[in-house]
MIMI-521479 format. One line per field, with one value per residue (C-alpha): residue number from 1; x, y, z. Coordinates in steps of 0.5 Angstrom, whole numbers, plus 500, padded with zeros to 3 digits. Example, Ala and Ser with C-alpha at 12.3 -4.5 7.8 and 13.67 -1.06 7.14 Angstrom:
! residues 2
resi	1_2
X	525_527
Y	491_498
Z	516_514
END
This chain:
! residues 329
resi	1_2_3_4_5_6_7_8_9_10_11_12_13_14_15_16_17_18_19_20_21_22_23_24_25_26_27_28_29_30_31_32_33_34_35_36_37_38_39_40_41_42_43_44_45_46_47_48_49_50_51_52_53_54_55_56_57_58_59_60_61_62_63_64_65_66_67_68_69_70_71_72_73_74_75_76_77_78_79_80_81_82_83_84_85_86_87_88_89_90_91_92_93_94_95_96_97_98_99_100_101_102_103_104_105_106_107_108_109_110_111_112_113_114_115_116_117_118_119_120_121_122_123_124_125_126_127_128_129_130_131_132_133_134_135_136_137_138_139_140_141_142_143_144_145_146_147_148_149_150_151_152_153_154_155_156_157_158_159_160_161_162_163_164_165_166_167_168_169_170_171_172_173_174_175_176_177_178_179_180_181_182_183_184_185_186_187_188_189_190_191_192_193_194_195_196_197_198_199_200_201_202_203_204_205_206_207_208_209_210_211_212_213_214_215_216_217_218_219_220_221_222_223_224_225_226_227_228_229_230_231_232_233_234_235_236_237_238_239_240_241_242_243_244_245_246_247_248_249_250_251_252_253_254_255_256_257_258_259_260_261_262_263_264_265_266_267_268_269_270_271_272_273_274_275_276_277_278_279_280_281_282_283_284_285_286_287_288_289_290_291_292_293_294_295_296_297_298_299_300_301_302_303_304_305_306_307_308_309_310_311_312_313_314_315_316_317_318_319_320_321_322_323_324_325_326_327_328_329
X	504_502_495_494_496_489_490_485_484_481_477_474_469_466_464_467_461_464_470_468_466_473_476_471_472_479_479_474_478_484_488_489_484_484_482_477_475_473_469_468_462_464_457_458_452_452_451_458_455_449_455_459_453_451_458_458_453_458_462_458_464_467_461_462_469_466_464_460_461_457_461_456_457_462_469_474_479_483_477_475_481_482_475_477_484_481_476_481_483_488_495_497_493_493_489_486_482_476_478_484_485_490_492_489_496_496_495_498_505_506_503_508_514_512_512_518_522_519_518_514_512_512_511_510_511_505_503_500_495_495_490_493_493_500_502_509_511_513_519_521_528_532_535_539_534_527_530_533_526_523_528_526_518_520_523_519_524_520_512_509_502_499_496_502_504_502_504_503_497_501_505_499_496_502_504_497_499_493_491_490_482_481_488_485_492_498_494_498_505_503_502_507_513_511_510_517_520_518_519_524_524_522_522_520_518_520_512_508_501_497_494_493_488_489_485_480_485_485_488_482_483_490_489_490_497_495_491_497_501_496_496_504_504_500_504_511_507_506_513_516_512_514_521_521_521_524_531_533_540_543_540_533_535_537_531_526_530_529_522_522_525_520_515_518_519_511_510_515_512_504_503_500_503_501_500_506_503_501_508_510_517_520_523_531_536_537_544_545_547_541_537_542_541_534_531_524_524_522_528_523_522_530_531_526_529_536_533_530_536_540_535_533_526_522_515_518_520_514_510_514_514_506_506_510_507_500_503_506_499
Y	504_506_507_500_498_496_498_496_501_498_502_499_504_504_510_515_519_526_525_520_524_528_521_518_524_524_517_518_524_520_522_514_511_504_503_499_501_496_499_495_496_493_494_502_504_511_514_513_509_514_519_515_513_520_522_517_520_526_521_517_515_512_508_502_501_502_496_496_490_489_485_480_483_488_484_490_493_487_483_488_489_482_482_487_484_477_481_485_484_489_488_492_493_499_501_508_509_512_518_520_522_522_527_527_524_519_513_515_517_510_506_510_509_501_501_504_501_494_494_490_495_503_507_515_519_521_528_527_532_533_534_541_543_542_538_534_530_523_521_514_512_509_502_498_492_489_486_492_495_489_490_498_496_491_496_502_506_506_507_500_503_499_506_509_502_500_493_487_483_477_478_477_471_467_467_468_474_477_481_477_477_480_484_491_494_494_490_494_492_485_484_489_486_479_483_486_479_476_483_483_490_496_503_510_516_523_525_526_524_520_525_521_525_525_532_528_524_526_523_518_516_515_508_504_502_495_494_497_491_486_488_488_481_478_481_479_472_472_475_469_464_467_467_460_458_464_465_473_476_479_486_483_479_486_489_484_485_492_491_486_491_497_492_490_497_498_492_495_502_500_493_489_482_477_481_478_471_468_470_465_466_470_476_475_480_485_488_495_498_496_499_506_506_505_511_509_507_512_513_512_505_504_506_501_495_497_497_490_487_489_486_492_494_497_498_504_507_506_509_515_516_516_520_525_525_527_533_536_535
Z	442_449_447_445_452_456_463_468_474_480_485_492_494_502_505_501_498_500_496_491_485_485_484_479_475_475_473_467_465_463_457_456_452_452_460_464_470_475_481_487_492_498_501_502_507_504_497_494_488_487_486_481_477_476_474_469_465_464_460_455_451_458_460_456_460_467_471_477_482_488_493_497_504_507_507_507_502_501_499_494_491_490_487_482_480_479_474_471_463_462_460_466_473_477_484_486_492_492_497_493_486_480_474_467_465_470_466_459_463_466_460_456_460_461_453_452_457_457_465_469_474_473_479_480_486_490_493_500_502_510_515_516_509_507_501_500_495_497_492_490_490_484_486_482_481_483_489_491_490_494_500_500_501_506_511_509_505_499_499_499_496_490_488_485_481_474_474_469_470_468_475_479_475_474_481_484_488_491_497_503_505_512_512_511_514_510_504_499_502_502_495_493_496_492_486_486_488_481_477_472_471_475_473_477_473_476_476_482_479_485_490_497_501_508_509_513_518_525_531_532_524_524_528_534_535_538_531_527_531_530_522_523_525_520_515_518_518_511_509_513_510_503_504_507_500_496_497_498_498_504_503_503_509_513_510_514_520_520_519_525_529_528_529_536_538_536_541_547_547_545_546_552_555_550_544_540_541_534_530_526_527_534_533_533_537_532_530_533_527_524_530_529_521_520_517_518_525_530_535_541_538_537_544_547_543_545_552_551_548_554_559_562_563_558_561_565_558_555_560_561_553_553_559_556_549_553_557_550_547
END
């Protein structure tokens, strides 16, 4: 039954020449037969597309299933994902990043689960490959409802990636859910929390089938904290806009508060004056229990927020923290 399910795989490509061969081979080597692979070239300046075209020659039976799409200009990962999603014709859609790779039964196992359980969303575990050579499995949690999964994505206790989630395409189409162009950090999370709001059934499978490659990550490529803060602000504004017209229960409201606490801690430690301008809704006072019992919030963030809410100066704390980190390094 699952082999009659058509799955669209969206792969945005930019600057991945050194690792894209592994990615494309893992996708074209899937045991699931009925697929379409939508490769979106975001005007990559390297030879990524040449590598992909060469690899396709080794999979003649798959070539008719592959669509190579050129963006008119470099627009970022969110726009590239959106382009692929709009072109998708499968029953379900999943994403694979060009520098990652997947197991051969990545699609077949999740498609089989979707058919058997009639789920709107099926998600697998993720194997993270770190720069220091270690690997660890990022396990999904089991929740009682789709809204509980949504709350877990919002507060960060569940990974918000699109790449480990097989999602029914009708959810995107019926509710006009796409990445926000220009929002190239947390673009996955901005989509996933809305998908889970509308999903009726979500099923995790206990298989680590997606390989998240962070082996090239350095202290520089991990990103600037102020850029991260700017992306967090965009995501918070999107969430506040969405939940203005969509009702959520108390647990989801608390999850949103926990995420806002993380953003505030990020600002207090790394931000500059004026960095929080542009927020649609000011961050309210966070209850102490949500600061203490927040598994995704670094302790330093929590202390910064607590000091701030007590009316105590936090700048000396942030300066001391950053000075100490440099000394430890």
